[in-house]
C-alpha positions, 0 to 999 in steps of 0.5 A: 194555198197547200191543202196539207201545210205548215206555218209560222205562228199568225202566218195562217186564220181559220177564216183563210182557210174557211176562205180557200175552201171556199174557192173549191170550184165544187163547194155548191155541193157541200152541205156543211162546213167542219172545223176542229182547232186545236189549241195548247192546253194549261195542262199535260196529260199527268195534269203537270200545269204548262204555262207555254208550249214550242212545236217545231217541224221537219217542213217538208216531211209534214207539209206532203205526209198532211197534204197526203192525208188531205188529197186520201180523206177529198177522196172519200164519197160527200167529201169536197173539200180538207185543209190542215193546217199545224202551226209551229213556234211557241205558244201559250196557253189557248193559243191556236196550233192546228186547224183541220176544216172539212167541206162535205155533203152531208154532217155523217160523213163531214164529221167522220172525216173530219174525225180521221182527218184529226187522228190521222194527222196526231200521227204520221206528221213530223211535228213535236213537242221541242224539248 
């Protein structure tokens, strides 16, 4: 499993990712693992009800981008590991579409890295809502 990947719906779980992070040889230096789970919201930003969401990706470029974000953030002081895994396919309200998981020495660095990873994948990854 790479640290940043696109998956078809149902191919990966949060526990799979945490298990992978726990295999990191430096995990004994971590004081915490934090995660962000993005789910389908039941209404758009404009307040329009949403019943489902379909996500697509330019998979090769998205994998490259997600892995690059993870590698950049892993080099920060106090960060042990970073994983970003985004799902594609059709999702109902409340279903999980993205997992961002960070292991770090202390919560201050950990939460800062988690926020940055979320903001970056939202801006940089080649993943979009299907028309």
